[in-house]
N, C-alpha and C positions, 0 to 999 in steps of 0.2 A: 352485408357485402361493405366491408371497411373502405373510405374512402381515405386512402394516404394521403397527409401533409407534403403540400409542394415548397414549402418553407424546411429550413436547414436546421436542427435538432444539433448542439453544441455541449458538448461534457468536460469537466474539470476534473479532475482526481489527482490526489495529494500522493507522495511517497511513503512508505511506511516502514516503519522497523518493530519487528515479532522480538517475543520473548525479552529484552531486556532483561538479559541475565536469566533469574531464577524462575521467573514467568514461560515457561515451555509451553508452545501450544496456547496460552492464554493472554498474555498482555501486549498490546500493539500500542503503536505513539504515531500519529500523524503528521509529516512533516512538511513543509515549506517550500518543496520540489515537483512539476507539475508536468503530467502529461496532458493533452488535450485534442478531444475529439470531436469532426464537424462529420454530420448523416445525412444522409437524405433517402428518402425513399425512394424509388426509380422506376420505370415503368416495365424493367428485366436484366438482367445479369447483376453483374459486382464489378462494380470496381473498388481499387485500393491503393492509395493515396497515402505513402509516409517519408518524415523528414526527420531528422535526427537517428541518432541509436539505433538499429534494428530497422533501417531502411529498407532493406531486402527481403521482409518479412509480407511486402506488397504482395509479392509474386505466393503465397501460399495460399490464395483463393478462400476455400471453404473452409482451411484448415486453419488458418487466422484466426488468432485465439479473442480477440474481439469479435467477427463473426459467430463462433464457434458460440459466446456467449448468449450474443443477438437472437443466436437462430435457439436457442434453448429457453428463452424469454417469450420468444413469440409465441412456439409450440405449448408455453406454461398457456399460454392467451390464448391458443386456439387459430392464428392465423399469423400467417406468414405474407411479406410485402413482395409483391412481382421480382424486385431489384432494391439494389443495395450502393448505393455511392459514402465510401468511407474516404476520410483525409486525418492522419494523424501527426501530430507534432510533437513527439517522443525527447523525453527531456530525463527522464529516471535511467538510471546505469540497470543493467541485466546481469545477468548471473550474481548480483555485490550483496544480497542480500538486504531490499530495501523496496519489496514488496512490486516489481514491474508488473508481475503475471494479474495479481489480486486488482491493481491497476485499470490493466486492459481490461479485466470482466467488470468489474464494477465498470467503469465506460459503456464498454457493452450492453450491460442488462438495463442500466440505465437510462442510454439513449433509445434501446426498442418501448423501453415503458414508453419513456415521452412521446414515439412514435403513435403507438398503443394508442395514449390516453387524447393524441389529439387526434388522431382517426373517428373510426366509426369502433375503434374497441374498447372504451371510455362509458363508464353509464350519462346516462344524461346528463345528472348535472356536474360533469367533467370529474370524475373519480378517476386516478390511473386506471384503467385495466389491469395491473397488477400491483399491490398493496407493498406498503414499506417493509414489513414484514416475509413477505413473499419477493420482494426483490431481494433482501438480507439472504434468507435461505437459498436461492440458485445461484446468487455468485458463491457463495460458502461452498455449494455442492461442487459446482463444475472448478473450484481451486481445488477442494480437497481437505478443507480445515478453515475454520472461520476468521484465526485473531488476525490476521493482515487484513482482510475484508472488513471486516469492525472497524477498525481504524481507519480506512478507506472510507468508509460509509459516513461516518460519527462525527470524524475529526477528533482531537484531542486525544487524550488517556482510554484504552479503551480495557475490560476485562471480557473475556469470549468464553464461552463453552456449549456442551452440547447437553441437551434435556428433550426427551422425549423423541428423540430420532431428531430437533432440530436446533439449530443455533441460537444462541440469546447472544446478548451482550449489554457491559453498565458504560457509562460513557463520564469520564470524570474530567475536571480540566486542572493541568497542572499550574505548578504554583510560576506565576509569571517570570522571576527570578531567576530560573534555571533552560540552560543554556543549551539545545542539542548539538552534538559537533559530530558531525560525523566524518568518515576517513576510509574513502571508499580504495578498496584492493587495485592493485593494478592490474590483478587477471580473475577471470569471474571463478565460479567451483558451481557446479549442478548440486541442487538440491537435496536428487536423489544419492547423492555422493555423500552428503553430511550427513544423511540420514543413514544410511548403511552403518556410518562408523557407533551406532548408536547398541548401548548392549540389549539384550533380551529383557533383563531385569536388572537395577539398582537395589543397593544397600537402603534397609529400608531405615539409617539414620540418618542417609543422604536426602532420604525423601522426603523424612520430615525436617530436615534443617531447610531444604530450597521451600519447603510452604511458610517455615517463618520468614524468611528471607522477602517470600513474593509478597505476603504482609506488609512485612517495614517498607518493601517496595513503593506500593501503592502511599501510605502514610506519609513518607519520604519526598514524593513527587507532591503531592497534593496541601499537605499539611505543613511538613519538616525539613527544609532546606538543608539543613548543617550538613556541610561535608562530608563528617564524619557517618553521620546515620547513612546518608547517602552512598560512600563507599561500603560500607556494611550489607546495606540493602541489595545491591548489583551481584554480589558473590553468588556462582551457580559452583553447581555439585554433579545438575542431571545431565547436562550435553556438550557444553566446552570443553571439561578436560577430555572425553570421549573424540569428540571433532578433531581436536587438535593437532596430530599426527597427519589430518588431509589438508590443513592450513598453519602451518607451521608459522608461517609470519604473521598470521593474523594472532594467533598466541601468544606469538614473542611481543607483536605491540601491545596486545591487552595484557599481559604482565608487566611491560616497561611503562604504561600509566598508572596500573593499581599502586607500581613500588614509588610511583610520584605522588599518591593519594588521590589522583584521579579517577572519579569512577569509569569504570568504563567495560563495553561489554561486546560482545561479539554481537553484529544485526544481523538479526532472522538467523538462517543458516549459515552463513557469513560469504565470502572471506571478509565483509565491510567491518569495522570498528565504528562504535557508537560511543560517545562519551558524554558526559553530562556537566557543563562548569557551573559555578555558581561564583556570585560578589565575594563570598569565601573562600572559592578555593586559588586552586592554580589557574594561570591566567591562559589565553590562544598562543600565547607564543611559548609558553615552557611545554604545551602541548606540541606546539608546532616543531620544538626543540627536539622535543625528544622520536614524535617521528620522520624528524630528519636523520638523527644516529640510525636509524634502521639502516639505512642507503637504499630501502624500496622507492618507488616512487608512486605514496600514497598521493591520493587528492585529496585537502583538510578541505569542508566544505559545512563552515559554521551557520547553522537554520533554526527558524522557529520552532514553535507546534503550531502545524496547522490547527486551527480552533472551528473551522466550518463543515470540513469533510468535500465529499464531491458535491460537486453542484451541477445543474443544468440549465443551460440558454436555450430560449425557441422564439424564432422568428423574427424578421427583419430587426437592426438596430435602430437604434434612439438617435434622431435626427441631430441630437446635440452631444451627446456624450459617446454616440457612436456603438456603444455596447448594449446589447439586447439584454432580455430583464434573464434574472439568474434566479434560480430557488435551491436551496442543499435539499439534503435528504433529510427528511424530518420523521423517521424514523425514530422509536424506541431499542426497536430489535429487541423485544423483552420475549418475542415468541409466542403472542396469543395471536395465533393466528386466524384469518376471517374465513369467507363461507368456502374460499377454492384451496386444494390440499394439491402444496406443493411437491414434489418428491423432488430429489437432486437429479442430474442428467443422470444414463444407466451408467455411464463411465466418470472417475473421478481423477481429475487433471492437477498433474504436477505445476506445480508455481512457477516452474523453470521451462516450460514446453515450448520448443524453439518456436512456434509460433507467436509466440507473446510478443506483442510491441515492448520496445522499450527506448530509453532515450539519452540523449546530453545532457549534460550540465552548458550551462547556457553563458558562462565568462570564468576562464579559467586564469589563473596566473600563475606560473613556472617556478621556479627556484621553491620555497617552501609547499609551493601546490597549493594555494589560497581559492577558492571556490565560492563565490555567491551565485545564488540565480536571483534570473534579473527581474522584474517586475512586469506582473501578467498586464498586457494590455490589449487586450481583443485577439485573434488571432491572427496570425501570420506565415501563409505559407512560402517553402522554402522551394 
């Protein structure tokens, strides 16, 4: 019988941008904008508190995306706690192509694993009840695709793919001189709507061109920051042209930025836009001027690449720092599954589930609408 721990488990998960232009359903980038989750195992019932965008999802109960992810992880390990209490601080905007549902799923699976590993669910040597590969497989299964999940777990730049029925990933570190800037759309768009705009088939020439651009993009982000190369590498023919009619403002902004030789793409399924700035490219002021010319209330958010990925805190805070011990997800994600085989949940969940937790940006400046995420200093509940 599991002796569930009394201490809280705290998980921090980054926003992510998938596709990055030509890398459809494969490339992902972790960004320095975060959701935080605190979870307790209790003697019974389910309590959810949420602050930030998506706070109304606290009433979703067992349909809450974090809870569903936790239940899937507990079921894979064969143990469910009598009750759960969750607190969510949400900063990642929802319905904007920044991986909010992947963040919620990853947070839930990692929190469940930590509770299991600290109870009787872990091995005597302290090995978690779920391996890193199993965590990745579970989270990707709930999400329905691995691109955002891979970047959320591993941080940095990731390439994700499916092989032998399971997800795999490779992680790389983008060059430090490349600055991602997110232009957050004023309105949300459901991924289902964006995916319905895609054709059943594409031209062979377009597929071949995208394969070359995807390879070039990896090189541009990790080895050659030449703005001209990065601009060419971010060209897409597989999904952005077909989605343009359902996000006209997004397509227009991407076109305006690229005409100014600023590498810009649709972030994930949209409608936000991701741009890459370097020391040799046009600067933030030029980008801001172009965004301002659209007349729409875009929120400009210069961020950094998150290099750590999802991390977990457990137990009481340290007396000096006020923080609990934190550890990052350590899996390589290459899919070398160990003893237990974990299949994805029966249903594949869309990343834009209404029960996902999402968030508000911590600081906003009107006018050109600059936005920076505030520095994380422990958990504070609103």
